[in-house]
C-alpha positions as CSV (number, residue, x, y, z in Angstrom):
1,M,-0.3,-0.3,0.0
2,I,1.3,3.4,-0.5
3,P,0.6,6.2,1.8
4,E,-1.8,9.0,-0.2
5,G,0.5,12.2,-1.1
6,Q,3.3,10.3,-2.4
7,A,4.6,9.9,-5.7
8,G,3.1,6.6,-7.7
9,S,0.2,6.8,-4.9
10,R,-3.5,6.3,-7.0
11,E,-6.6,8.0,-6.1
12,S,-7.0,7.3,-2.2
13,S,-4.2,5.2,0.4
14,A,-7.0,2.0,0.4
15,P,-6.0,-1.0,-0.3
16,K,-7.2,-1.9,-3.6
17,C,-7.6,-5.9,-4.8
18,I,-4.9,-6.5,-7.9
19,D,-7.0,-8.6,-10.2
20,A,-7.4,-8.5,-14.2
21,R,-10.1,-5.6,-14.1
22,Y,-7.6,-3.8,-12.4
23,V,-4.1,-4.9,-14.3
24,S,-5.8,-4.2,-17.1
25,S,-7.3,-0.2,-16.3
26,L,-3.6,0.5,-16.1
27,A,-2.4,-1.0,-19.3
28,P,-2.4,1.7,-22.3
29,F,-4.8,1.0,-25.0
30,R,-3.7,-0.9,-28.0
31,P,-6.2,-1.1,-30.6
32,V,-7.8,-4.5,-32.0
33,D,-6.3,-4.5,-35.5
34,G,-2.9,-3.0,-34.1
35,H,0.1,-4.4,-35.2
36,K,4.0,-4.7,-34.5
37,G,4.6,-2.3,-36.7
38,T,2.2,0.0,-34.5
39,F,3.9,-0.5,-31.3
40,G,7.1,0.8,-31.7
41,T,10.7,0.1,-32.8
42,L,13.4,-0.1,-29.5
43,L,16.7,-0.4,-31.5
44,I,19.4,-1.8,-28.9
45,R,23.3,-1.5,-29.2
46,A,24.9,-4.1,-26.8
47,G,26.4,-7.2,-26.5
48,S,29.7,-8.8,-27.3
49,P,31.5,-12.0,-27.5
50,G,31.1,-13.5,-23.9
51,M,29.4,-10.4,-22.6
52,G,25.7,-10.7,-23.6
53,G,23.9,-11.2,-20.7
54,A,22.8,-7.4,-20.8
55,A,22.0,-7.5,-24.4
56,V,19.6,-10.4,-23.7
57,M,18.2,-9.2,-20.5
58,C,17.5,-5.8,-22.7
59,C,16.2,-7.5,-25.3
60,E,13.9,-10.1,-23.1
61,A,12.2,-6.2,-21.0
62,G,11.8,-5.0,-24.3
63,L,9.8,-7.3,-26.0
64,R,7.8,-8.0,-22.0
65,S,6.7,-4.4,-21.9
66,G,5.1,-4.8,-25.1
67,T,7.5,-3.0,-28.0
68,G,6.4,-3.8,-31.1
69,L,9.5,-4.6,-33.2
70,V,13.1,-5.5,-30.7
71,R,16.3,-5.0,-33.2
72,L,19.7,-6.0,-31.5
73,Y,22.6,-4.4,-33.0
74,S,25.3,-6.5,-32.1
75,D,28.5,-8.5,-32.8
76,R,27.8,-11.4,-35.3
77,A,28.7,-13.8,-32.1
78,M,26.0,-12.7,-31.2
79,A,23.4,-13.8,-33.2
80,G,22.4,-17.4,-31.8
81,P,22.4,-16.5,-28.3
82,I,20.3,-13.6,-28.5
83,L,17.9,-15.5,-31.0
84,G,18.0,-18.8,-28.3
85,S,17.0,-16.4,-26.1
86,C,14.6,-14.1,-27.8
87,P,13.7,-15.2,-30.8
88,Q,11.3,-12.9,-31.5
89,A,14.2,-9.8,-31.2
90,L,14.8,-8.7,-34.9
91,F,19.2,-8.7,-35.4
92,T,20.9,-7.1,-36.8
93,P,25.0,-7.6,-37.6
94,L,27.7,-5.2,-37.0
95,P,29.6,-4.8,-40.7
96,D,33.3,-5.2,-40.7
97,S,34.4,-1.4,-41.0
98,A,33.5,1.0,-38.8
99,E,32.3,3.7,-41.3
100,E,29.6,0.8,-42.9
101,T,28.9,0.6,-38.8
102,I,27.8,4.2,-38.5
103,T,26.1,4.2,-41.7
104,V,23.8,1.4,-40.7
105,L,23.5,2.9,-37.1
106,D,22.3,5.7,-39.2
107,R,19.1,4.4,-40.7
108,L,18.3,2.2,-37.9
109,T,18.3,4.7,-35.4
110,A,15.9,6.7,-37.9
111,D,13.8,4.2,-37.9
112,S,13.0,3.5,-34.3
113,D,11.1,4.8,-31.6
114,A,13.4,4.6,-28.6
115,V,17.2,3.4,-28.9
116,V,19.2,1.8,-25.6
117,F,22.6,1.9,-25.7
118,D,25.6,0.3,-23.8
119,S,28.1,2.5,-23.3
120,D,31.2,0.2,-22.9
121,H,31.2,0.6,-26.7
122,E,33.0,3.8,-26.1
123,H,33.2,4.8,-30.2
124,F,29.5,5.1,-29.2
125,I,29.5,7.9,-27.2
126,G,29.8,10.9,-28.8
127,Y,27.2,9.4,-31.2
128,I,25.0,9.2,-29.1
129,A,25.5,12.9,-27.8
130,S,26.0,14.0,-31.4
131,T,23.1,12.3,-33.6
132,I,20.2,11.6,-31.5
133,D,17.3,14.3,-32.4
134,D,14.5,15.1,-30.2
135,Q,12.0,12.6,-31.4
136,T,14.1,9.9,-30.1
137,R,14.3,8.4,-26.9
138,V,17.6,7.3,-25.5
139,G,19.1,5.1,-22.9
140,V,22.2,4.6,-22.1
141,F,23.2,0.8,-19.7
142,T,26.5,1.2,-17.6
143,H,28.5,0.2,-15.4
144,G,29.7,3.7,-15.5
145,F,27.3,6.0,-15.7
146,D,29.5,9.3,-14.7
147,R,31.5,8.7,-18.2
148,V,28.4,9.0,-20.4
149,A,26.3,12.2,-18.2
150,D,28.9,14.1,-19.2
151,D,28.6,14.0,-22.6
152,F,25.2,15.4,-22.1
153,V,25.0,17.4,-19.2
154,E,27.0,20.9,-20.1
């Protein structure tokens, strides 16, 4: 129970029965004729060989949240582990050249409603700060967030 007046509280502090009706009242409207293209696209740039746990969790979270299309842009070696864990996710392998990587990333970002980056990929931090427009939601997950925050806070 959340006391009245605190963040996240509903109309009163009275206990509520959490049943199907209550839960469905909290869910956003989803049109009956909606499809995966209707419910947004999430682009995830994460994962590397032997370090795919966060990429898998991010894909799973995007899918569980109701995102229509979840695309992981990662090293070719990640295709098996990701698609084995999240067969619903789309996978785009990183090209061999850095220049082509950015070209593909530009296209994928333009086609996405939200982007999540793993900041362990240092060469993408500048890209995040300079390329993403105001219409795209961006998330960064990292164990060293302070080094990323400096690129966004003036």
